[in-house]
C-alpha positions in Angstrom: 171.3 124.8 195.5 169.0 122.0 195.7 165.7 122.6 196.1 163.3 120.4 198.1 161.2 119.1 194.7 164.7 118.1 193.7 165.7 116.4 196.5 162.6 114.4 197.3 162.9 113.2 193.4 166.4 111.8 194.2 165.3 110.3 197.3 162.3 108.8 196.1 164.3 107.0 193.1 166.9 105.7 195.8 164.0 104.4 197.9 162.4 102.8 195.2 165.8 100.9 194.1 166.6 99.9 197.6 163.3 98.4 198.1 163.0 96.7 194.9 166.6 94.8 195.5 166.0 94.3 199.5 162.8 92.5 198.3 164.5 90.5 195.5 167.4 90.0 197.9 164.7 88.3 200.3 163.0 86.5 198.1 166.2 84.5 196.6 167.3 84.0 200.5 163.9 82.4 201.3 163.5 80.4 198.2 167.2 78.9 198.5 166.6 78.0 202.3 162.9 76.2 201.6 164.1 74.3 198.8 167.6 73.0 199.9 168.4 70.5 202.5 170.3 71.5 205.7 173.7 71.8 205.9 175.2 68.3 205.9 172.3 66.6 204.6 171.7 65.2 201.4 168.6 65.8 198.9 166.8 63.3 201.1 167.2 64.5 204.1 169.9 62.1 205.3 173.0 62.9 206.2 175.7 63.0 203.6 178.4 60.9 205.7 179.2 58.5 202.8 178.6 57.7 198.9 176.4 54.6 198.5 176.9 52.9 194.8 174.0 50.7 194.8 175.5 47.1 194.6 172.9 46.0 192.0 174.1 48.5 189.7 178.1 48.9 189.6 179.7 46.3 187.5 183.0 45.5 188.3 183.8 43.0 185.5 185.3 44.3 182.4 183.6 44.0 179.1 185.0 41.1 177.3 182.5 39.8 174.8 180.7 42.8 173.6 180.9 43.7 170.1 181.3 47.7 171.1 183.7 49.5 173.8 183.7 52.5 175.7 186.7 54.0 175.7 188.9 57.1 177.0 189.0 59.4 173.9 191.4 61.7 175.8 194.7 61.1 174.5 195.8 62.3 171.2 198.0 59.1 170.8 196.9 56.3 173.0 193.5 55.4 173.9 192.4 52.6 176.7 189.2 50.7 176.3 186.8 49.2 178.5 188.1 46.0 178.1 191.9 46.6 179.6 193.6 47.3 176.4 195.7 50.1 175.4 196.2 51.0 171.8 197.4 53.9 169.7 194.3 55.7 167.7 195.5 53.8 164.4 194.4 50.1 165.8 191.2 51.5 167.1 188.2 49.7 165.7 184.8 51.8 164.3 183.5 49.9 167.3 185.6 51.7 169.9 187.6 48.4 170.8 191.4 48.3 170.4 192.2 45.9 167.9 193.1 42.6 170.3 194.2 40.5 167.4 197.3 43.1 167.2 199.0 41.2 170.1 198.0 44.1 172.5 199.1 43.3 176.2 195.5 43.2 178.2 195.9 45.6 181.5 199.4 46.7 180.9 200.9 48.1 184.2 204.5 48.5 183.0 204.5 52.4 183.7 202.6 52.1 186.9 204.3 52.0 190.6 202.2 52.2 193.8 198.7 52.9 191.9 200.0 55.9 189.9 201.0 55.8 186.2 202.7 57.8 183.7 200.1 57.8 181.3 196.2 58.3 181.6 195.7 55.7 179.3 197.8 53.1 181.2 196.3 54.1 184.2 193.0 53.3 183.1 194.1 50.0 182.1 196.0 48.8 185.1 193.1 50.0 187.3 190.8 47.8 185.3 192.6 44.7 186.3 190.6 42.2 188.5 193.6 42.3 190.9 192.6 45.8 191.6 189.3 45.6 192.8 190.1 45.3 197.0 192.2 48.7 196.2 189.2 50.1 194.7 186.7 49.2 197.0 188.8 50.7 199.8 188.5 53.7 197.6 185.1 53.6 197.3 184.6 53.0 201.2 186.6 56.5 201.7 184.5 58.5 199.4 181.7 60.7 200.4 183.2 62.7 203.0 182.4 65.8 200.9 179.7 66.8 199.1 182.0 67.5 196.3 183.2 63.8 196.3 179.7 62.9 195.9 178.7 64.8 193.1 182.0 63.8 191.5 181.4 60.0 192.1 177.6 60.0 191.8 177.5 58.8 188.0 180.1 56.0 188.6 178.2 53.0 187.1 181.0 50.7 186.1 184.6 49.8 187.1 185.4 51.7 184.0 183.6 54.7 185.1 185.8 54.7 188.4 188.9 54.4 186.5 188.4 57.0 184.0 187.2 59.2 187.3 190.2 58.2 189.7 192.9 58.6 186.8 192.3 62.1 186.0 194.8 64.3 187.3 193.6 66.0 190.3 194.3 68.5 193.2 195.5 65.5 195.4 198.4 65.1 192.7 199.5 68.4 192.7 201.9 69.9 195.7 201.1 74.0 195.9 198.4 73.8 192.9 200.9 74.0 190.0 203.9 71.6 190.6 203.2 67.7 190.6 204.1 65.6 193.4 205.7 63.4 191.0 206.1 64.7 187.5 206.2 61.3 186.0 203.5 59.2 187.4 200.8 61.9 187.6 197.9 59.6 187.0 196.7 57.7 190.1 193.5 55.2 191.1 195.1 54.2 194.2 194.3 55.0 197.8 196.3 57.9 198.4 195.4 59.6 195.3 
């Protein structure tokens, strides 16, 4: 049988732990509510209905004269650079550019249809075509419907960044979370991707 002193000691331990837990929970909740903007608001308190990319900082033209290039670095065999070339890794120069002197086609879209391509690198290159700008502007105009897309596209500063982001396989190119809608053309940059 439990005597009174054991019962009081047991109850006191539980009471102290409960008070510590309750105080911690209240502190966390008040800190989060005080420091975060309201639901549906951006960090500055404005509505998050759309994403706004600063027109002055976003660059549409592709890099043609720079001595160095940014590239996709993702695939084991192919690389797309920010000038619109796709090359085998063996043709990648130390500058990060594909060796255009090897007769490479610029902006190849042979494996693409309706804004979707069979390869990530060819998707990037086709997306970089100057003719794709109206499509990409419409894509940018539709962004920002959710905080998730705002975070995803917040760091996009160039057309190359946009193409890198859009061409990645996303949940929008799969059905039932585990099957591609089109098993061949699964990298998309168009409006419906």
